[in-house]
C-alpha positions in Angstrom: 26.5 49.9 -96.9 27.9 46.4 -96.3 25.6 43.9 -94.5 27.5 42.3 -91.7 24.7 40.1 -90.6 22.5 40.1 -87.5 22.8 38.6 -84.0 19.8 36.8 -82.7 19.2 35.3 -79.2 17.8 31.8 -78.9 17.1 31.9 -75.1 13.4 30.9 -75.4 14.5 27.9 -77.4 17.0 26.8 -74.7 14.5 27.5 -71.9 12.0 25.2 -73.6 14.5 22.4 -74.3 15.7 22.4 -70.7 12.2 22.9 -69.3 13.1 26.0 -67.4 10.8 28.9 -66.9 11.6 32.6 -67.5 10.8 33.2 -63.9 13.4 30.8 -62.7 16.0 32.2 -65.1 15.2 35.7 -64.0 15.6 34.9 -60.3 18.6 32.7 -60.5 20.5 35.0 -62.9 19.4 38.1 -60.9 18.0 39.8 -63.9 15.1 42.2 -64.3 12.2 40.8 -66.3 12.3 43.7 -68.8 16.0 43.0 -69.4 15.4 39.3 -69.9 12.5 40.0 -72.3 14.7 42.3 -74.3 17.2 39.5 -74.9 14.4 36.9 -75.6 12.7 39.3 -78.0 15.9 40.3 -79.8 15.4 44.0 -78.8 18.8 44.5 -77.3 20.9 47.3 -78.7 24.1 46.7 -76.7 25.0 43.2 -75.4 26.1 43.1 -71.8 28.6 40.3 -71.4 27.9 39.8 -67.7 24.3 39.2 -68.5 25.2 36.6 -71.1 27.5 34.9 -68.6 24.7 34.8 -66.0 22.2 33.3 -68.5 24.7 30.7 -69.7 25.6 29.7 -66.1 21.9 29.3 -65.1 21.0 27.4 -68.3 24.3 25.4 -68.1 25.0 26.1 -71.8 27.6 27.7 -74.0 27.3 31.2 -75.5 26.8 29.7 -79.0 23.7 27.8 -77.6 21.9 31.1 -77.0 23.5 33.5 -79.6 23.5 33.1 -83.3 25.0 35.2 -86.1 22.9 35.2 -89.2 
């Protein structure tokens, strides 16, 4: 089987760089904590684009700042 790579999320890294807490991101993006933790811990099976948009809006960043293809 061909290896197409792996998508990882760098949300924790951006939170730290911008000095923003997970609590603030959770509240401002209107996310559940378990949902946010799934993204932060790279446990997401299906990516929800609306969630990515919310996270990027709150963090004032681009998608490529929080998502990386390895």
